[in-house]
N, CA, C and O atoms as a Tinker XYZ file with bonds, in Angstrom:
   524  protein
     1  N     -6.290000    3.603000  -24.457000    73     2
     2  CA    -6.967000    3.797000  -23.193000    64     1     3
     3  C     -6.895000    2.548000  -22.318000    63     2     4     5
     4  O     -6.662000    2.646000  -21.113000    81     3
     5  N     -7.093000    1.378000  -22.919000    73     3     6
     6  CA    -7.052000    0.160000  -22.104000    64     5     7
     7  C     -5.690000   -0.039000  -21.459000    63     6     8     9
     8  O     -5.606000   -0.441000  -20.298000    81     7
     9  N     -4.617000    0.239000  -22.204000    73     7    10
    10  CA    -3.280000    0.099000  -21.624000    64     9    11
    11  C     -3.117000    1.042000  -20.451000    63    10    12    13
    12  O     -2.580000    0.652000  -19.414000    81    11
    13  N     -3.574000    2.283000  -20.597000    73    11    14
    14  CA    -3.502000    3.233000  -19.489000    64    13    15
    15  C     -4.337000    2.765000  -18.316000    63    14    16    17
    16  O     -3.929000    2.912000  -17.164000    81    15
    17  N     -5.518000    2.194000  -18.600000    73    15    18
    18  CA    -6.365000    1.675000  -17.523000    64    17    19
    19  C     -5.682000    0.508000  -16.815000    63    18    20    21
    20  O     -5.752000    0.403000  -15.590000    81    19
    21  N     -5.028000   -0.363000  -17.563000    73    19    22
    22  CA    -4.277000   -1.449000  -16.941000    64    21    23
    23  C     -3.190000   -0.886000  -16.032000    63    22    24    25
    24  O     -2.980000   -1.373000  -14.922000    81    23
    25  N     -2.507000    0.143000  -16.515000    73    23    26
    26  CA    -1.471000    0.777000  -15.695000    64    25    27
    27  C     -2.072000    1.457000  -14.473000    63    26    28    29
    28  O     -1.436000    1.526000  -13.421000    81    27
    29  N     -3.294000    1.959000  -14.610000    73    27    30
    30  CA    -3.973000    2.550000  -13.456000    64    29    31
    31  C     -4.098000    1.494000  -12.353000    63    30    32    33
    32  O     -3.758000    1.757000  -11.200000    81    31
    33  N     -4.577000    0.323000  -12.701000    73    31    34
    34  CA    -4.759000   -0.714000  -11.694000    64    33    35
    35  C     -3.424000   -1.159000  -11.097000    63    34    36    37
    36  O     -3.340000   -1.421000   -9.897000    81    35
    37  N     -2.399000   -1.246000  -11.911000    73    35    38
    38  CA    -1.075000   -1.593000  -11.391000    64    37    39
    39  C     -0.609000   -0.545000  -10.384000    63    38    40    41
    40  O     -0.075000   -0.885000   -9.328000    81    39
    41  N     -0.811000    0.717000  -10.713000    73    39    42
    42  CA    -0.378000    1.787000   -9.818000    64    41    43
    43  C     -1.255000    1.898000   -8.580000    63    42    44    45
    44  O     -0.773000    2.302000   -7.522000    81    43
    45  N     -2.515000    1.553000   -8.689000    73    43    46
    46  CA    -3.352000    1.489000   -7.499000    64    45    47
    47  C     -2.837000    0.412000   -6.550000    63    46    48    49
    48  O     -2.871000    0.588000   -5.333000    81    47
    49  N     -2.364000   -0.693000   -7.098000    73    47    50
    50  CA    -1.741000   -1.724000   -6.265000    64    49    51
    51  C     -0.574000   -1.153000   -5.478000    63    50    52    53
    52  O     -0.387000   -1.479000   -4.306000    81    51
    53  N      0.214000   -0.295000   -6.130000    73    51    54
    54  CA     1.336000    0.358000   -5.440000    64    53    55
    55  C      0.843000    1.270000   -4.325000    63    54    56    57
    56  O      1.385000    1.257000   -3.220000    81    55
    57  N     -0.183000    2.059000   -4.615000    73    55    58
    58  CA    -0.707000    2.983000   -3.604000    64    57    59
    59  C     -1.267000    2.231000   -2.408000    63    58    60    61
    60  O     -0.992000    2.584000   -1.261000    81    59
    61  N     -2.052000    1.194000   -2.674000    73    59    62
    62  CA    -2.665000    0.449000   -1.578000    64    61    63
    63  C     -1.611000   -0.299000   -0.765000    63    62    64    65
    64  O     -1.740000   -0.440000    0.451000    81    63
    65  N     -0.579000   -0.772000   -1.437000    73    63    66
    66  CA     0.535000   -1.391000   -0.725000    64    65    67
    67  C      1.227000   -0.342000    0.150000    63    66    68    69
    68  O      1.611000   -0.635000    1.282000    81    67
    69  N      1.387000    0.879000   -0.372000    73    67    70
    70  CA     2.042000    1.952000    0.389000    64    69    71
    71  C      1.323000    2.210000    1.710000    63    70    72    73
    72  O      1.966000    2.440000    2.735000    81    71
    73  N      0.010000    2.172000    1.687000    73    71    74
    74  CA    -0.748000    2.362000    2.921000    64    73    75
    75  C     -0.448000    1.221000    3.887000    63    74    76    77
    76  O     -0.159000    1.456000    5.060000    81    75
    77  N     -0.515000    0.010000    3.404000    73    75    78
    78  CA    -0.280000   -1.153000    4.246000    64    77    79
    79  C      1.148000   -1.185000    4.785000    63    78    80    81
    80  O      1.367000   -1.518000    5.950000    81    79
    81  N      2.108000   -0.843000    3.948000    73    79    82
    82  CA     3.520000   -0.920000    4.323000    64    81    83
    83  C      4.024000    0.331000    5.046000    63    82    84    85
    84  O      5.180000    0.371000    5.466000    81    83
    85  N      3.194000    1.326000    5.193000    73    83    86
    86  CA     3.651000    2.588000    5.790000    64    85    87
    87  C      4.183000    2.404000    7.205000    63    86    88    89
    88  O      5.048000    3.163000    7.643000    81    87
    89  N      3.680000    1.408000    7.923000    73    87    90
    90  CA     4.172000    1.142000    9.275000    64    89    91
    91  C      5.187000   -0.009000    9.300000    63    90    92    93
    92  O      5.509000   -0.547000   10.359000    81    91
    93  N      5.677000   -0.368000    8.119000    73    91    94
    94  CA     6.720000   -1.396000    7.947000    64    93    95
    95  C      6.230000   -2.829000    8.159000    63    94    96    97
    96  O      7.029000   -3.766000    8.140000    81    95
    97  N      4.909000   -3.006000    8.362000    73    95    98
    98  CA     4.350000   -4.344000    8.558000    64    97    99
    99  C      3.105000   -4.474000    7.680000    63    98   100   101
   100  O      2.137000   -3.732000    7.845000    81    99
   101  N      3.144000   -5.427000    6.744000    73    99   102
   102  CA     1.992000   -5.680000    5.876000    64   101   103
   103  C      1.251000   -6.885000    6.457000    63   102   104   105
   104  O      1.772000   -7.999000    6.487000    81   103
   105  N      0.039000   -6.636000    6.913000    73   103   106
   106  CA    -0.724000   -7.678000    7.603000    64   105   107
   107  C     -1.748000   -8.336000    6.681000    63   106   108   109
   108  O     -2.249000   -7.716000    5.743000    81   107
   109  N     -2.045000   -9.589000    6.964000    73   107   110
   110  CA    -3.048000  -10.322000    6.193000    64   109   111
   111  C     -4.402000   -9.616000    6.239000    63   110   112   113
   112  O     -5.127000   -9.603000    5.244000    81   111
   113  N     -4.743000   -9.037000    7.375000    73   111   114
   114  CA    -6.024000   -8.339000    7.512000    64   113   115
   115  C     -6.122000   -7.168000    6.531000    63   114   116   117
   116  O     -7.202000   -6.862000    6.025000    81   115
   117  N     -5.000000   -6.526000    6.270000    73   115   118
   118  CA    -4.993000   -5.403000    5.329000    64   117   119
   119  C     -5.222000   -5.900000    3.904000    63   118   120   121
   120  O     -5.970000   -5.292000    3.139000    81   119
   121  N     -4.577000   -7.002000    3.558000    73   119   122
   122  CA    -4.813000   -7.575000    2.230000    64   121   123
   123  C     -6.249000   -8.075000    2.107000    63   122   124   125
   124  O     -6.864000   -7.935000    1.050000    81   123
   125  N     -6.780000   -8.647000    3.164000    73   123   126
   126  CA    -8.169000   -9.122000    3.130000    64   125   127
   127  C     -9.134000   -7.961000    2.886000    63   126   128   129
   128  O    -10.097000   -8.100000    2.132000    81   127
   129  N     -8.875000   -6.822000    3.522000    73   127   130
   130  CA    -9.713000   -5.639000    3.304000    64   129   131
   131  C     -9.603000   -5.176000    1.854000    63   130   132   133
   132  O    -10.602000   -4.814000    1.231000    81   131
   133  N     -8.389000   -5.190000    1.326000    73   131   134
   134  CA    -8.184000   -4.820000   -0.073000    64   133   135
   135  C     -8.938000   -5.782000   -0.988000    63   134   136   137
   136  O     -9.639000   -5.351000   -1.904000    81   135
   137  N     -8.796000   -7.062000   -0.746000    73   135   138
   138  CA    -9.459000   -8.068000   -1.583000    64   137   139
   139  C    -10.974000   -7.841000   -1.618000    63   138   140   141
   140  O    -11.599000   -7.917000   -2.676000    81   139
   141  N    -11.538000   -7.568000   -0.474000    73   139   142
   142  CA   -12.983000   -7.339000   -0.402000    64   141   143
   143  C    -13.385000   -6.143000   -1.266000    63   142   144   145
   144  O    -14.384000   -6.209000   -1.983000    81   143
   145  N    -12.628000   -5.067000   -1.205000    73   143   146
   146  CA   -12.971000   -3.874000   -1.979000    64   145   147
   147  C    -12.679000   -4.040000   -3.466000    63   146   148   149
   148  O    -13.376000   -3.462000   -4.300000    81   147
   149  N    -11.669000   -4.813000   -3.803000    73   147   150
   150  CA   -11.444000   -5.108000   -5.224000    64   149   151
   151  C    -12.677000   -5.828000   -5.763000    63   150   152   153
   152  O    -13.181000   -5.502000   -6.838000    81   151
   153  N    -13.144000   -6.788000   -5.020000    73   151   154
   154  CA   -14.298000   -7.577000   -5.459000    64   153   155
   155  C    -15.586000   -6.747000   -5.516000    63   154   156   157
   156  O    -16.351000   -6.850000   -6.476000    81   155
   157  N    -15.823000   -5.924000   -4.486000    73   155   158
   158  CA   -17.094000   -5.207000   -4.408000    64   157   159
   159  C    -17.114000   -3.873000   -5.142000    63   158   160   161
   160  O    -18.185000   -3.399000   -5.522000    81   159
   161  N    -15.952000   -3.258000   -5.350000    73   159   162
   162  CA   -15.939000   -1.925000   -5.958000    64   161   163
   163  C    -15.115000   -1.826000   -7.240000    63   162   164   165
   164  O    -15.579000   -1.265000   -8.233000    81   163
   165  N    -13.908000   -2.364000   -7.224000    73   163   166
   166  CA   -13.018000   -2.152000   -8.372000    64   165   167
   167  C    -13.389000   -3.009000   -9.577000    63   166   168   169
   168  O    -13.270000   -2.551000  -10.713000    81   167
   169  N    -13.830000   -4.230000   -9.355000    73   167   170
   170  CA   -14.176000   -5.092000  -10.490000    64   169   171
   171  C    -15.367000   -4.564000  -11.289000    63   170   172   173
   172  O    -15.481000   -4.841000  -12.483000    81   171
   173  N    -16.238000   -3.823000  -10.653000    73   171   174
   174  CA   -17.407000   -3.285000  -11.350000    64   173   175
   175  C    -17.151000   -1.908000  -11.950000    63   174   176   177
   176  O    -18.045000   -1.317000  -12.556000    81   175
   177  N    -15.949000   -1.401000  -11.785000    73   175   178
   178  CA   -15.616000   -0.048000  -12.250000    64   177   179
   179  C    -15.678000    0.059000  -13.778000    63   178   180   181
   180  O    -16.154000    1.058000  -14.317000    81   179
   181  N    -15.199000   -0.967000  -14.464000    73   179   182
   182  CA   -15.212000   -0.972000  -15.927000    64   181   183
   183  C    -15.087000   -2.407000  -16.411000    63   182   184   185
   184  O    -15.061000   -3.335000  -15.602000    81   183
   185  N    -15.009000   -2.596000  -17.711000    73   183   186
   186  CA   -14.894000   -3.959000  -18.238000    64   185   187
   187  C    -13.561000   -4.184000  -18.956000    63   186   188   189
   188  O    -13.474000   -4.985000  -19.887000    81   187
   189  N    -12.536000   -3.476000  -18.517000    73   187   190
   190  CA   -11.198000   -3.604000  -19.101000    64   189   191
   191  C    -10.601000   -4.951000  -18.692000    63   190   192   193
   192  O    -10.694000   -5.370000  -17.538000    81   191
   193  N     -9.988000   -5.610000  -19.668000    73   191   194
   194  CA    -9.327000   -6.887000  -19.390000    64   193   195
   195  C     -7.822000   -6.730000  -19.567000    63   194   196   197
   196  O     -7.354000   -5.884000  -20.329000    81   195
   197  N     -7.075000   -7.562000  -18.849000    73   195   198
   198  CA    -5.622000   -7.546000  -18.998000    64   197   199
   199  C     -5.225000   -8.430000  -20.185000    63   198   200   201
   200  O     -6.086000   -8.939000  -20.903000    81   199
   201  N     -3.939000   -8.605000  -20.382000    73   199   202
   202  CA    -3.427000   -9.391000  -21.509000    64   201   203
   203  C     -3.837000  -10.866000  -21.452000    63   202   204   205
   204  O     -3.749000  -11.577000  -22.453000    81   203
   205  N     -4.281000  -11.317000  -20.285000    73   203   206
   206  CA    -4.659000  -12.718000  -20.117000    64   205   207
   207  C     -6.168000  -12.931000  -20.179000    63   206   208   209
   208  O     -6.648000  -14.048000  -19.987000    81   207
   209  N     -6.916000  -11.862000  -20.447000    73   207   210
   210  CA    -8.354000  -11.956000  -20.580000    64   209   211
   211  C     -9.121000  -11.920000  -19.275000    63   210   212   213
   212  O    -10.320000  -12.199000  -19.258000    81   211
   213  N     -8.453000  -11.583000  -18.174000    73   211   214
   214  CA    -9.145000  -11.451000  -16.893000    64   213   215
   215  C     -9.369000   -9.970000  -16.607000    63   214   216   217
   216  O     -8.728000   -9.107000  -17.207000    81   215
   217  N    -10.268000   -9.693000  -15.702000    73   215   218
   218  CA   -10.562000   -8.307000  -15.362000    64   217   219
   219  C     -9.283000   -7.622000  -14.878000    63   218   220   221
   220  O     -8.587000   -8.120000  -13.993000    81   219
   221  N     -8.994000   -6.476000  -15.478000    73   219   222
   222  CA    -7.749000   -5.764000  -15.175000    64   221   223
   223  C     -7.668000   -5.316000  -13.720000    63   222   224   225
   224  O     -6.573000   -5.109000  -13.197000    81   223
   225  N     -8.801000   -5.166000  -13.070000    73   223   226
   226  CA    -8.787000   -4.721000  -11.673000    64   225   227
   227  C     -8.052000   -5.711000  -10.764000    63   226   228   229
   228  O     -7.559000   -5.322000   -9.705000    81   227
   229  N     -7.975000   -6.971000  -11.160000    73   227   230
   230  CA    -7.216000   -7.940000  -10.365000    64   229   231
   231  C     -5.732000   -7.576000  -10.293000    63   230   232   233
   232  O     -5.021000   -8.063000   -9.414000    81   231
   233  N     -5.257000   -6.726000  -11.209000    73   231   234
   234  CA    -3.870000   -6.284000  -11.166000    64   233   235
   235  C     -3.553000   -5.580000   -9.852000    63   234   236   237
   236  O     -2.412000   -5.595000   -9.390000    81   235
   237  N     -4.561000   -4.968000   -9.257000    73   235   238
   238  CA    -4.362000   -4.319000   -7.958000    64   237   239
   239  C     -3.792000   -5.325000   -6.959000    63   238   240   241
   240  O     -2.791000   -5.054000   -6.297000    81   239
   241  N     -4.431000   -6.474000   -6.859000    73   239   242
   242  CA    -3.993000   -7.495000   -5.907000    64   241   243
   243  C     -2.672000   -8.128000   -6.314000    63   242   244   245
   244  O     -1.816000   -8.390000   -5.468000    81   243
   245  N     -2.507000   -8.373000   -7.602000    73   243   246
   246  CA    -1.275000   -8.999000   -8.091000    64   245   247
   247  C     -0.069000   -8.123000   -7.750000    63   246   248   249
   248  O      0.939000   -8.606000   -7.235000    81   247
   249  N     -0.189000   -6.840000   -8.043000    73   247   250
   250  CA     0.917000   -5.918000   -7.762000    64   249   251
   251  C      1.149000   -5.803000   -6.268000    63   250   252   253
   252  O      2.297000   -5.815000   -5.824000    81   251
   253  N      0.087000   -5.691000   -5.483000    73   251   254
   254  CA     0.204000   -5.611000   -4.028000    64   253   255
   255  C      0.991000   -6.808000   -3.495000    63   254   256   257
   256  O      1.933000   -6.639000   -2.721000    81   255
   257  N      0.609000   -8.003000   -3.903000    73   255   258
   258  CA     1.285000   -9.208000   -3.412000    64   257   259
   259  C      2.740000   -9.265000   -3.866000    63   258   260   261
   260  O      3.614000   -9.686000   -3.107000    81   259
   261  N      3.001000   -8.841000   -5.105000    73   259   262
   262  CA     4.376000   -8.844000   -5.607000    64   261   263
   263  C      5.229000   -7.869000   -4.800000    63   262   264   265
   264  O      6.362000   -8.187000   -4.436000    81   263
   265  N      4.690000   -6.688000   -4.520000    73   263   266
   266  CA     5.431000   -5.697000   -3.733000    64   265   267
   267  C      5.704000   -6.213000   -2.325000    63   266   268   269
   268  O      6.769000   -5.963000   -1.761000    81   267
   269  N      4.744000   -6.930000   -1.766000    73   267   270
   270  CA     4.938000   -7.512000   -0.437000    64   269   271
   271  C      6.096000   -8.505000   -0.463000    63   270   272   273
   272  O      6.939000   -8.509000    0.435000    81   271
   273  N      6.132000   -9.341000   -1.489000    73   271   274
   274  CA     7.233000  -10.301000   -1.615000    64   273   275
   275  C      8.576000   -9.595000   -1.767000    63   274   276   277
   276  O      9.587000  -10.045000   -1.228000    81   275
   277  N      8.580000   -8.489000   -2.503000    73   275   278
   278  CA     9.814000   -7.745000   -2.741000    64   277   279
   279  C     10.203000   -6.858000   -1.554000    63   278   280   281
   280  O     11.330000   -6.371000   -1.470000    81   279
   281  N      9.255000   -6.662000   -0.648000    73   279   282
   282  CA     9.451000   -5.817000    0.528000    64   281   283
   283  C      9.872000   -4.401000    0.159000    63   282   284   285
   284  O     10.763000   -3.825000    0.783000    81   283
   285  N      9.224000   -3.848000   -0.859000    73   283   286
   286  CA     9.505000   -2.469000   -1.245000    64   285   287
   287  C      9.015000   -1.526000   -0.159000    63   286   288   289
   288  O      8.094000   -1.843000    0.595000    81   287
   289  N      9.646000   -0.361000   -0.093000    73   287   290
   290  CA     9.246000    0.586000    0.938000    64   289   291
   291  C      8.035000    1.398000    0.480000    63   290   292   293
   292  O      7.828000    1.627000   -0.712000    81   291
   293  N      7.260000    1.816000    1.445000    73   291   294
   294  CA     5.996000    2.513000    1.193000    64   293   295
   295  C      6.210000    3.819000    0.442000    63   294   296   297
   296  O      5.438000    4.151000   -0.458000    81   295
   297  N      7.228000    4.546000    0.795000    73   295   298
   298  CA     7.455000    5.863000    0.181000    64   297   299
   299  C      7.723000    5.754000   -1.314000    63   298   300   301
   300  O      7.216000    6.560000   -2.094000    81   299
   301  N      8.505000    4.779000   -1.715000    73   299   302
   302  CA     8.775000    4.565000   -3.137000    64   301   303
   303  C      7.487000    4.259000   -3.884000    63   302   304   305
   304  O      7.248000    4.792000   -4.967000    81   303
   305  N      6.669000    3.408000   -3.310000    73   303   306
   306  CA     5.409000    3.031000   -3.961000    64   305   307
   307  C      4.461000    4.223000   -4.047000    63   306   308   309
   308  O      3.809000    4.427000   -5.070000    81   307
   309  N      4.385000    5.011000   -2.974000    73   307   310
   310  CA     3.546000    6.206000   -3.006000    64   309   311
   311  C      4.032000    7.166000   -4.085000    63   310   312   313
   312  O      3.228000    7.701000   -4.849000    81   311
   313  N      5.331000    7.383000   -4.150000    73   311   314
   314  CA     5.890000    8.309000   -5.144000    64   313   315
   315  C      5.644000    7.819000   -6.571000    63   314   316   317
   316  O      5.370000    8.620000   -7.465000    81   315
   317  N      5.742000    6.516000   -6.781000    73   315   318
   318  CA     5.431000    5.956000   -8.106000    64   317   319
   319  C      3.989000    6.250000   -8.493000    63   318   320   321
   320  O      3.709000    6.635000   -9.628000    81   319
   321  N      3.068000    6.066000   -7.536000    73   319   322
   322  CA     1.665000    6.352000   -7.824000    64   321   323
   323  C      1.463000    7.841000   -8.093000    63   322   324   325
   324  O      0.766000    8.212000   -9.037000    81   323
   325  N      2.065000    8.688000   -7.274000    73   323   326
   326  CA     1.902000   10.139000   -7.446000    64   325   327
   327  C      2.395000   10.580000   -8.821000    63   326   328   329
   328  O      1.762000   11.414000   -9.469000    81   327
   329  N      3.517000   10.028000   -9.266000    73   327   330
   330  CA     4.032000   10.367000  -10.590000    64   329   331
   331  C      3.064000    9.881000  -11.675000    63   330   332   333
   332  O      2.760000   10.614000  -12.616000    81   331
   333  N      2.589000    8.656000  -11.537000    73   331   334
   334  CA     1.633000    8.123000  -12.516000    64   333   335
   335  C      0.398000    9.016000  -12.589000    63   334   336   337
   336  O     -0.072000    9.337000  -13.681000    81   335
   337  N     -0.123000    9.414000  -11.450000    73   335   338
   338  CA    -1.317000   10.255000  -11.430000    64   337   339
   339  C     -1.047000   11.586000  -12.124000    63   338   340   341
   340  O     -1.893000   12.081000  -12.868000    81   339
   341  N      0.110000   12.159000  -11.889000    73   339   342
   342  CA     0.431000   13.446000  -12.518000    64   341   343
   343  C      0.532000   13.331000  -14.031000    63   342   344   345
   344  O      0.293000   14.304000  -14.748000    81   343
   345  N      0.880000   12.165000  -14.513000    73   343   346
   346  CA     1.036000   11.949000  -15.949000    64   345   347
   347  C     -0.247000   11.461000  -16.632000    63   346   348   349
   348  O     -0.333000   11.468000  -17.860000    81   347
   349  N     -1.239000   11.039000  -15.848000    73   347   350
   350  CA    -2.460000   10.446000  -16.396000    64   349   351
   351  C     -3.714000   10.982000  -15.695000    63   350   352   353
   352  O     -4.603000   10.209000  -15.338000    81   351
   353  N     -3.782000   12.271000  -15.503000    73   351   354
   354  CA    -4.921000   12.885000  -14.803000    64   353   355
   355  C     -6.259000   12.526000  -15.438000    63   354   356   357
   356  O     -7.279000   12.477000  -14.750000    81   355
   357  N     -6.263000   12.277000  -16.738000    73   355   358
   358  CA    -7.524000   11.981000  -17.424000    64   357   359
   359  C     -8.161000   10.670000  -16.953000    63   358   360   361
   360  O     -9.353000   10.451000  -17.172000    81   359
   361  N     -7.385000    9.805000  -16.315000    73   359   362
   362  CA    -7.920000    8.538000  -15.812000    64   361   363
   363  C     -8.645000    8.701000  -14.476000    63   362   364   365
   364  O     -9.332000    7.787000  -14.021000    81   363
   365  N     -8.489000    9.857000  -13.859000    73   363   366
   366  CA    -9.031000   10.081000  -12.521000    64   365   367
   367  C    -10.260000   10.979000  -12.592000    63   366   368   369
   368  O    -10.283000   11.984000  -13.302000    81   367
   369  N    -11.274000   10.586000  -11.837000    73   367   370
   370  CA   -12.492000   11.386000  -11.734000    64   369   371
   371  C    -13.002000   11.247000  -10.299000    63   370   372   373
   372  O    -12.390000   10.562000   -9.479000    81   371
   373  N    -14.113000   11.894000  -10.008000    73   371   374
   374  CA   -14.625000   11.886000   -8.637000    64   373   375
   375  C    -14.927000   10.465000   -8.149000    63   374   376   377
   376  O    -14.653000   10.138000   -6.995000    81   375
   377  N    -15.483000    9.628000   -9.011000    73   375   378
   378  CA   -15.821000    8.258000   -8.615000    64   377   379
   379  C    -14.562000    7.448000   -8.288000    63   378   380   381
   380  O    -14.513000    6.741000   -7.282000    81   379
   381  N    -13.556000    7.558000   -9.144000    73   379   382
   382  CA   -12.288000    6.846000   -8.903000    64   381   383
   383  C    -11.663000    7.346000   -7.602000    63   382   384   385
   384  O    -11.225000    6.549000   -6.772000    81   383
   385  N    -11.622000    8.663000   -7.428000    73   383   386
   386  CA   -11.013000    9.230000   -6.222000    64   385   387
   387  C    -11.752000    8.772000   -4.957000    63   386   388   389
   388  O    -11.115000    8.444000   -3.956000    81   387
   389  N    -13.084000    8.748000   -4.995000    73   387   390
   390  CA   -13.860000    8.268000   -3.826000    64   389   391
   391  C    -13.557000    6.802000   -3.539000    63   390   392   393
   392  O    -13.432000    6.400000   -2.382000    81   391
   393  N    -13.441000    6.017000   -4.586000    73   391   394
   394  CA   -13.172000    4.588000   -4.396000    64   393   395
   395  C    -11.752000    4.376000   -3.886000    63   394   396   397
   396  O    -11.514000    3.498000   -3.056000    81   395
   397  N    -10.817000    5.166000   -4.374000    73   395   398
   398  CA    -9.449000    5.113000   -3.835000    64   397   399
   399  C     -9.490000    5.432000   -2.346000    63   398   400   401
   400  O     -8.913000    4.707000   -1.536000    81   399
   401  N    -10.170000    6.512000   -1.989000    73   399   402
   402  CA   -10.204000    6.927000   -0.581000    64   401   403
   403  C    -10.863000    5.857000    0.286000    63   402   404   405
   404  O    -10.365000    5.538000    1.365000    81   403
   405  N    -11.967000    5.310000   -0.177000    73   403   406
   406  CA   -12.652000    4.249000    0.564000    64   405   407
   407  C    -11.706000    3.057000    0.778000    63   406   408   409
   408  O    -11.697000    2.451000    1.849000    81   407
   409  N    -10.925000    2.734000   -0.231000    73   407   410
   410  CA   -10.017000    1.591000   -0.150000    64   409   411
   411  C     -8.876000    1.853000    0.815000    63   410   412   413
   412  O     -8.558000    0.989000    1.632000    81   411
   413  N     -8.251000    3.025000    0.745000    73   411   414
   414  CA    -7.119000    3.291000    1.643000    64   413   415
   415  C     -7.574000    3.358000    3.096000    63   414   416   417
   416  O     -6.844000    2.933000    3.991000    81   415
   417  N     -8.764000    3.884000    3.339000    73   415   418
   418  CA    -9.294000    3.925000    4.707000    64   417   419
   419  C     -9.539000    2.499000    5.211000    63   418   420   421
   420  O     -9.200000    2.180000    6.350000    81   419
   421  N    -10.120000    1.653000    4.380000    73   419   422
   422  CA   -10.383000    0.265000    4.783000    64   421   423
   423  C     -9.092000   -0.480000    5.094000    63   422   424   425
   424  O     -9.034000   -1.248000    6.053000    81   423
   425  N     -8.066000   -0.258000    4.296000    73   423   426
   426  CA    -6.775000   -0.911000    4.539000    64   425   427
   427  C     -6.195000   -0.435000    5.867000    63   426   428   429
   428  O     -5.746000   -1.243000    6.680000    81   427
   429  N     -6.205000    0.877000    6.082000    73   427   430
   430  CA    -5.626000    1.440000    7.307000    64   429   431
   431  C     -6.401000    1.001000    8.554000    63   430   432   433
   432  O     -5.808000    0.815000    9.617000    81   431
   433  N     -7.702000    0.838000    8.431000    73   431   434
   434  CA    -8.525000    0.438000    9.573000    64   433   435
   435  C     -8.550000   -1.068000    9.818000    63   434   436   437
   436  O     -9.072000   -1.515000   10.839000    81   435
   437  N     -8.000000   -1.847000    8.909000    73   435   438
   438  CA    -8.154000   -3.295000    8.946000    64   437   439
   439  C     -7.514000   -3.959000   10.161000    63   438   440   441
   440  O     -7.974000   -5.014000   10.596000    81   439
   441  N     -6.478000   -3.370000   10.707000    73   439   442
   442  CA    -5.784000   -3.995000   11.837000    64   441   443
   443  C     -5.721000   -3.005000   12.995000    63   442   444   445
   444  O     -4.800000   -2.191000   13.058000    81   443
   445  N     -6.662000   -3.060000   13.889000    73   443   446
   446  CA    -6.701000   -2.223000   15.091000    64   445   447
   447  C     -6.679000   -0.727000   14.795000    63   446   448   449
   448  O     -6.082000    0.036000   15.554000    81   447
   449  N     -7.301000   -0.298000   13.733000    73   447   450
   450  CA    -7.388000    1.130000   13.437000    64   449   451
   451  C     -6.102000    1.693000   12.862000    63   450   452   453
   452  O     -5.144000    0.965000   12.603000    81   451
   453  N     -6.102000    2.991000   12.669000    73   451   454
   454  CA    -4.982000    3.679000   12.024000    64   453   455
   455  C     -3.890000    4.021000   13.033000    63   454   456   457
   456  O     -4.163000    4.580000   14.095000    81   455
   457  N     -2.657000    3.678000   12.687000    73   455   458
   458  CA    -1.539000    4.098000   13.526000    64   457   459
   459  C     -0.939000    5.388000   12.950000    63   458   460   461
   460  O     -1.403000    5.882000   11.922000    81   459
   461  N      0.064000    5.917000   13.592000    73   459   462
   462  CA     0.635000    7.205000   13.186000    64   461   463
   463  C      1.152000    7.170000   11.744000    63   462   464   465
   464  O      0.877000    8.084000   10.967000    81   463
   465  N      1.884000    6.143000   11.392000    73   463   466
   466  CA     2.449000    6.059000   10.034000    64   465   467
   467  C      1.337000    5.999000    8.987000    63   466   468   469
   468  O      1.438000    6.619000    7.928000    81   467
   469  N      0.285000    5.256000    9.289000    73   467   470
   470  CA    -0.838000    5.166000    8.344000    64   469   471
   471  C     -1.569000    6.499000    8.234000    63   470   472   473
   472  O     -1.971000    6.898000    7.141000    81   471
   473  N     -1.743000    7.184000    9.351000    73   471   474
   474  CA    -2.395000    8.510000    9.301000    64   473   475
   475  C     -1.578000    9.485000    8.454000    63   474   476   477
   476  O     -2.141000   10.276000    7.697000    81   475
   477  N     -0.271000    9.430000    8.581000    73   475   478
   478  CA     0.590000   10.307000    7.772000    64   477   479
   479  C      0.462000    9.967000    6.287000    63   478   480   481
   480  O      0.388000   10.869000    5.452000    81   479
   481  N      0.436000    8.689000    5.955000    73   479   482
   482  CA     0.280000    8.279000    4.561000    64   481   483
   483  C     -1.094000    8.701000    4.039000    63   482   484   485
   484  O     -1.201000    9.180000    2.910000    81   483
   485  N     -2.129000    8.534000    4.831000    73   483   486
   486  CA    -3.471000    8.946000    4.417000    64   485   487
   487  C     -3.539000   10.446000    4.155000    63   486   488   489
   488  O     -4.209000   10.885000    3.220000    81   487
   489  N     -2.852000   11.227000    4.972000    73   487   490
   490  CA    -2.834000   12.676000    4.771000    64   489   491
   491  C     -2.192000   13.024000    3.427000    63   490   492   493
   492  O     -2.669000   13.909000    2.717000    81   491
   493  N     -1.123000   12.335000    3.087000    73   491   494
   494  CA    -0.459000   12.577000    1.792000    64   493   495
   495  C     -1.363000   12.172000    0.631000    63   494   496   497
   496  O     -1.406000   12.850000   -0.396000    81   495
   497  N     -2.078000   11.075000    0.796000    73   495   498
   498  CA    -2.980000   10.617000   -0.257000    64   497   499
   499  C     -4.134000   11.594000   -0.433000    63   498   500   501
   500  O     -4.547000   11.883000   -1.556000    81   499
   501  N     -4.646000   12.093000    0.667000    73   499   502
   502  CA    -5.755000   13.057000    0.600000    64   501   503
   503  C     -5.337000   14.296000   -0.184000    63   502   504   505
   504  O     -6.083000   14.777000   -1.037000    81   503
   505  N     -4.157000   14.806000    0.102000    73   503   506
   506  CA    -3.650000   15.971000   -0.643000    64   505   507
   507  C     -3.517000   15.632000   -2.124000    63   506   508   509
   508  O     -3.905000   16.426000   -2.981000    81   507
   509  N     -2.979000   14.476000   -2.424000    73   507   510
   510  CA    -2.790000   14.049000   -3.812000    64   509   511
   511  C     -4.129000   13.944000   -4.549000    63   510   512   513
   512  O     -4.229000   14.342000   -5.709000    81   511
   513  N     -5.135000   13.422000   -3.896000    73   511   514
   514  CA    -6.439000   13.269000   -4.532000    64   513   515
   515  C     -7.137000   14.607000   -4.729000    63   514   516   517
   516  O     -7.973000   14.749000   -5.621000    81   515
   517  N     -6.802000   15.571000   -3.913000    73   515   518
   518  CA    -7.432000   16.884000   -4.032000    64   517   519
   519  C     -6.789000   17.755000   -5.108000    63   518   520   521
   520  O     -7.359000   18.773000   -5.501000    81   519
   521  N     -5.618000   17.369000   -5.581000    73   519   522
   522  CA    -4.900000   18.170000   -6.595000    64   521   523
   523  C     -5.628000   18.156000   -7.911000    63   522   524
   524  O     -5.173000   18.773000   -8.874000    81   523
């Protein structure tokens, strides 16, 4: 279970990056919004630790930053998350889904509100969370 939970946080990093990168520009304000929610919501979600003994929820930020450096495209990251979710439905519940939604909205709103690309990505995420 812990390994799957660690992978959950890694894949959440991909999803949150997908929202930020959906308009082809990843802004510091978007990462700042993510950081705030990792600290206030994701770190208290459970007490799972990564291989280094730190809270596994920090993997969200680590993966996000790595993807930014690699300049991966949003669609690939979204598809990776969607596949992970389809293979690990047991990791998802109403609380996780609400926190995911709260996080993606905060990221999209972080820089002058939601643009068209972000709204389209949010619509895809909403459908995915409702499945």
